[in-house]
C-alpha positions as CSV (number, residue, x, y, z in Angstrom):
1,M,0.0,0.0,0.0
2,S,2.4,2.6,-1.2
3,P,1.6,6.0,-2.6
4,G,4.3,7.4,-4.7
5,P,6.2,10.6,-4.9
6,H,4.3,12.3,-7.6
7,G,0.9,13.9,-7.9
8,N,-1.9,14.7,-5.5
9,A,-4.7,12.9,-7.1
10,P,-6.8,11.2,-4.3
11,R,-6.3,7.6,-5.6
12,L,-6.3,4.8,-3.0
13,L,-3.0,3.6,-4.2
14,P,-1.1,6.2,-6.2
15,S,2.1,5.5,-8.0
16,T,4.7,3.8,-5.9
17,G,7.7,5.1,-7.8
18,M,9.2,1.7,-7.2
19,R,11.8,0.0,-9.3
20,S,12.4,-3.7,-9.3
21,G,16.1,-3.3,-8.6
22,S,17.5,-6.2,-6.7
23,S,14.1,-7.8,-6.1
24,S,14.2,-9.1,-9.7
25,G,17.7,-10.6,-9.2
26,F,16.6,-12.2,-5.9
27,L,13.5,-13.8,-7.4
28,G,15.4,-14.8,-10.5
29,S,18.0,-16.7,-8.5
30,F,15.5,-18.7,-6.5
31,F,12.2,-18.6,-8.5
32,P,13.1,-17.9,-12.1
33,W,9.7,-19.0,-13.4
34,L,8.0,-16.6,-11.1
35,Q,9.8,-13.3,-11.6
36,N,7.8,-12.2,-14.6
37,Q,4.4,-13.5,-13.4
38,A,2.7,-10.5,-11.8
39,Y,-0.6,-12.1,-10.9
40,P,0.9,-15.1,-9.0
41,L,3.3,-12.7,-7.2
42,L,0.4,-10.5,-6.1
43,V,-1.8,-13.4,-4.9
44,F,1.2,-14.8,-3.0
45,T,1.8,-11.3,-1.5
46,T,-1.7,-10.8,-0.3
47,L,-2.0,-14.3,1.0
48,V,1.0,-13.8,3.2
49,W,-0.2,-10.5,4.4
50,G,-3.5,-12.1,5.3
51,A,-1.7,-14.9,7.1
52,N,0.1,-12.3,9.3
53,A,-3.1,-11.8,11.3
54,V,-3.3,-15.5,11.9
55,A,0.4,-15.5,13.0
56,A,-0.4,-12.7,15.4
57,R,-3.0,-14.8,17.1
58,L,-0.9,-17.9,17.2
59,A,1.9,-15.9,18.9
60,V,-0.3,-15.2,21.9
61,G,1.4,-16.9,24.9
62,E,4.3,-18.0,22.7
63,V,6.2,-14.8,22.4
64,S,5.4,-11.3,23.7
65,P,4.2,-8.7,21.2
66,M,7.0,-6.1,21.6
67,L,9.7,-8.9,21.3
68,L,7.9,-10.2,18.2
69,T,7.9,-6.7,16.7
70,F,11.6,-6.3,17.3
71,A,12.5,-9.8,16.2
72,R,10.4,-9.5,13.0
73,W,12.5,-6.5,11.8
74,F,15.8,-8.0,13.0
75,V,15.2,-11.1,10.9
76,C,14.0,-9.0,8.0
77,C,17.2,-6.8,8.2
78,A,19.4,-9.9,8.3
79,A,17.7,-11.2,5.1
80,L,18.0,-7.9,3.4
81,G,21.7,-7.7,4.4
82,L,22.3,-11.1,2.7
83,T,20.3,-10.4,-0.5
84,A,20.6,-6.7,-1.2
85,R,23.8,-5.6,0.5
86,K,25.5,-4.5,-2.8
87,E,22.6,-2.2,-3.7
88,I,22.3,-0.9,-0.1
89,R,26.0,0.0,-0.1
90,L,25.7,1.7,-3.5
91,H,22.9,4.0,-2.4
92,A,23.3,4.4,1.3
93,R,24.9,7.9,1.1
94,Q,21.9,9.1,-0.8
95,L,19.7,8.4,2.2
96,L,21.7,10.6,4.7
97,P,20.0,13.9,3.8
98,A,16.7,12.3,4.5
99,W,17.6,10.5,7.8
100,R,14.9,12.3,9.8
101,F,12.2,11.4,7.3
102,I,13.4,7.8,7.3
103,A,13.4,7.7,11.1
104,V,9.8,8.9,11.2
105,M,8.6,6.5,8.5
106,G,10.2,3.5,10.1
107,T,8.9,4.4,13.5
108,V,5.3,5.1,12.5
109,G,4.8,2.7,9.6
110,F,6.7,-0.3,10.8
111,T,7.3,-0.2,14.6
112,G,4.1,1.6,15.5
113,F,1.9,-0.4,13.2
114,N,3.3,-3.8,14.1
115,A,3.5,-3.1,17.9
116,L,-0.2,-2.3,17.9
117,F,-1.0,-5.1,15.4
118,Y,0.6,-7.8,17.6
119,A,-0.7,-6.3,20.9
120,A,-4.3,-6.2,19.4
121,A,-4.1,-9.9,18.7
122,H,-4.1,-10.5,22.5
123,H,-7.6,-8.9,22.7
124,T,-9.4,-9.5,19.4
125,T,-9.7,-12.1,16.7
126,A,-7.7,-12.6,13.5
127,V,-10.9,-12.1,11.5
128,N,-11.4,-8.6,13.1
129,I,-7.8,-7.7,12.6
130,A,-7.8,-8.6,8.9
131,I,-11.1,-6.8,8.2
132,I,-10.0,-3.6,10.0
133,Q,-6.6,-3.8,8.2
134,G,-8.4,-3.9,4.9
135,T,-9.7,-0.3,5.5
136,I,-6.2,1.2,5.0
137,P,-6.7,2.1,1.3
138,V,-9.7,4.3,2.1
139,L,-7.8,5.8,5.0
140,V,-5.1,6.7,2.5
141,L,-7.8,8.3,0.3
142,L,-9.0,10.5,3.3
143,G,-5.4,11.4,4.1
144,S,-4.9,12.5,0.6
145,L,-7.8,14.9,1.0
146,V,-6.7,16.2,4.4
147,F,-2.9,16.6,3.8
148,F,-2.5,17.0,0.0
149,G,-5.6,18.9,-1.0
150,G,-7.0,16.0,-3.0
151,R,-10.6,16.1,-4.2
152,I,-13.1,13.4,-3.3
153,H,-16.2,13.1,-5.5
154,G,-19.7,12.0,-4.5
155,L,-19.3,8.3,-5.1
156,Q,-15.9,8.3,-3.4
157,W,-17.5,9.8,-0.3
158,L,-20.1,7.0,-0.4
159,G,-17.2,4.5,-0.5
160,V,-15.5,6.1,2.5
161,A,-18.8,6.0,4.4
162,L,-19.4,2.3,3.7
163,T,-15.8,1.5,4.8
164,V,-16.2,3.4,8.0
165,A,-19.5,1.6,8.6
166,G,-17.6,-1.7,8.1
167,I,-15.2,-0.7,10.9
168,A,-18.1,0.2,13.2
169,V,-19.8,-3.1,12.5
170,V,-16.6,-5.0,13.4
171,A,-15.9,-2.9,16.5
172,S,-19.4,-3.2,17.8
173,Q,-19.9,-6.9,16.9
174,G,-23.0,-5.8,15.1
175,Q,-24.6,-4.4,18.2
176,I,-25.6,-0.8,17.8
177,S,-25.9,-0.4,21.6
178,L,-22.1,-0.9,21.9
179,L,-21.6,2.0,19.5
180,A,-23.9,4.2,21.6
181,N,-22.0,3.3,24.8
182,L,-18.5,3.4,23.1
183,A,-17.9,0.0,24.6
184,F,-15.4,-1.3,22.1
185,N,-12.9,-4.2,22.3
186,I,-9.5,-2.5,23.0
187,G,-7.9,-4.8,20.4
188,D,-10.2,-3.5,17.7
189,V,-9.4,0.1,18.8
190,W,-5.6,-0.6,18.6
191,M,-6.1,-2.0,15.1
192,V,-7.9,1.1,14.0
193,I,-5.0,3.2,15.3
194,A,-2.5,0.9,13.7
195,S,-4.3,1.2,10.4
196,L,-4.2,5.0,10.7
197,L,-0.5,4.9,11.3
198,Y,0.1,2.7,8.3
199,A,-2.0,5.0,6.1
200,G,0.2,7.9,7.3
201,Y,3.2,5.9,6.3
202,A,1.7,5.2,2.9
203,L,1.0,8.9,2.3
204,G,4.5,9.8,3.4
205,L,6.0,7.6,0.6
206,R,5.1,10.5,-1.7
207,R,8.4,12.0,-0.4
208,R,10.5,8.9,-0.6
209,P,14.1,9.6,-1.5
210,A,15.0,8.8,-5.1
211,V,16.6,5.4,-4.4
212,P,15.6,1.9,-5.3
213,A,12.6,0.7,-3.3
214,I,14.6,-2.1,-1.7
215,V,17.2,0.4,-0.3
216,F,14.5,2.6,1.2
217,F,12.8,-0.4,2.6
218,A,16.0,-1.7,4.2
219,A,16.6,1.7,5.8
220,T,13.1,1.9,7.3
221,A,13.3,-1.7,8.5
222,A,16.6,-1.0,10.3
223,V,15.0,2.0,12.0
224,A,12.0,-0.2,13.0
225,A,14.3,-2.8,14.6
226,L,16.2,-0.1,16.6
227,V,13.1,1.8,17.7
228,S,11.5,-1.5,18.8
229,I,14.3,-2.1,21.4
230,P,12.9,0.4,24.0
231,L,9.5,-1.3,23.6
232,V,11.0,-4.6,24.5
233,V,12.8,-3.0,27.5
234,A,9.5,-1.5,28.7
235,E,7.8,-4.9,28.2
236,I,10.4,-6.5,30.5
237,A,10.1,-3.8,33.1
238,M,6.3,-4.1,33.2
239,G,6.5,-7.9,33.6
240,D,4.8,-8.6,30.3
241,F,7.8,-10.2,28.6
242,V,7.3,-13.8,27.3
243,A,10.5,-15.5,26.1
244,P,9.8,-17.3,22.8
245,T,8.9,-21.0,22.9
246,G,9.8,-23.3,20.0
247,K,6.5,-22.3,18.4
248,G,7.3,-18.7,19.1
249,M,10.7,-18.9,17.4
250,A,9.0,-20.5,14.3
251,L,6.5,-17.6,14.2
252,I,9.3,-15.1,14.5
253,L,11.0,-16.6,11.5
254,F,7.7,-16.7,9.6
255,V,6.8,-13.1,10.1
256,G,10.4,-12.0,9.6
257,L,10.9,-13.8,6.4
258,L,7.5,-13.9,4.7
259,P,5.2,-10.9,5.7
260,S,8.3,-8.6,6.3
261,F,10.8,-9.6,3.7
262,L,9.7,-11.9,0.8
263,S,6.3,-10.5,0.3
264,Q,7.8,-7.0,0.1
265,I,10.1,-8.3,-2.6
266,T,7.3,-9.9,-4.6
267,F,5.1,-6.8,-4.3
268,I,7.9,-4.5,-5.6
269,Q,8.5,-6.9,-8.5
270,A,4.8,-7.1,-9.4
271,V,4.4,-3.3,-9.3
272,G,7.4,-3.1,-11.6
273,L,5.7,-5.5,-14.0
274,I,2.1,-4.1,-14.2
275,G,2.2,-0.7,-12.4
276,P,0.8,0.4,-9.1
277,A,-2.8,1.0,-10.1
278,R,-3.4,-2.6,-11.4
279,A,-1.3,-4.1,-8.6
280,G,-3.2,-2.1,-6.0
281,V,-6.5,-3.8,-6.9
282,F,-5.1,-7.1,-5.5
283,L,-4.7,-5.6,-2.0
284,N,-8.4,-6.0,-1.6
285,L,-7.6,-9.7,-1.3
286,V,-6.0,-9.2,2.2
287,P,-9.3,-8.8,4.1
288,I,-10.5,-11.9,2.3
289,F,-7.6,-14.2,2.8
290,G,-7.2,-13.1,6.5
291,P,-10.6,-14.2,7.7
292,L,-10.5,-17.3,5.5
293,L,-7.2,-18.4,7.0
294,A,-8.5,-17.5,10.5
295,V,-11.4,-19.9,10.0
296,L,-9.3,-22.7,8.5
297,V,-6.2,-22.5,10.7
298,L,-7.5,-21.1,14.0
299,G,-11.1,-22.4,13.8
300,E,-12.5,-18.9,14.5
301,A,-16.1,-18.4,13.8
302,L,-17.4,-16.2,11.1
303,S,-20.5,-14.4,12.3
304,L,-23.1,-12.6,10.2
305,Y,-21.8,-9.3,11.3
306,H,-18.3,-10.3,9.9
307,A,-19.9,-11.0,6.6
308,V,-21.7,-7.6,6.7
309,A,-18.6,-5.8,7.7
310,L,-16.5,-7.4,5.0
311,A,-19.1,-6.6,2.4
312,L,-19.1,-2.9,3.5
313,V,-15.3,-2.6,3.5
314,L,-14.8,-4.3,0.1
315,G,-17.8,-2.5,-1.4
316,G,-16.6,0.8,0.0
317,I,-13.1,0.3,-1.5
318,Y,-14.6,-0.7,-4.9
319,I,-16.9,2.3,-5.0
320,A,-14.2,4.7,-3.9
321,E,-11.5,3.4,-6.1
322,S,-13.2,2.2,-9.3
323,L,-16.6,3.9,-9.6
324,G,-15.7,7.1,-7.9
325,R,-12.6,7.6,-10.0
326,K,-14.5,6.9,-13.2
327,S,-17.2,9.5,-12.3
């Protein structure tokens, strides 16, 4: 979900400005048949991002959330160091003038989002997490209006309203009385805040330094790992630290290598093949794969209000992105 550096049009997923760079070489080395197949790359990417909500729930009691946040980015940075070190060395100096911007982006978009994401999993379901996460594209649209003077047309406003209604249905479990009393599940609230943080990160990518996407990603991932350390220290001081079990270690490797590292590579490669607008449509699969995996892997129940919320979120995104832009 990566707005690009050019233009203020209120698109849900503006141009990423991404270049394939070393992502093509990495995929070519290990999966040569896949590197030019945009659609399988995007299905894989969104399936992995949907699975991250399931991993967050599986991690409860196996590894504490702040440690998982730190370990995720530590593993990702190690993988980037092994696969993209030449390109990182080549362009590292170009990042120095933008170090403050990179620090903010890594803190907000990676550390802040993931810390809240994994903490939310202790209080709400993977189904709820995936559906709320699916609202990020519409939050980007609203942010474009507020911060960049973008214009939103009538149908786009309808799409925004439907998506917000979807959040309300999830947070209230379909009970209007909970909305009236503001009696929300704290995990759902944290996921809404996390989604707002990631939308801010996505909007900030308009000002991304002119370096290959993999280099900028490596810099922000390094920031995320460093900024996560004080959160782990605080977790220990508060007595909430849970050392990883064997299952916890496996989950750390999963989220560090797949949602954090490999899926970013595949998304960058797919955007380079078919462009951000067409690739962005596939991100609507995340709130579909997430609940589906939660049911299959965790045995979570899908209630009627989940179906209603999912329909509102996906319908809102479709109206705002497709019909609204055409009008």
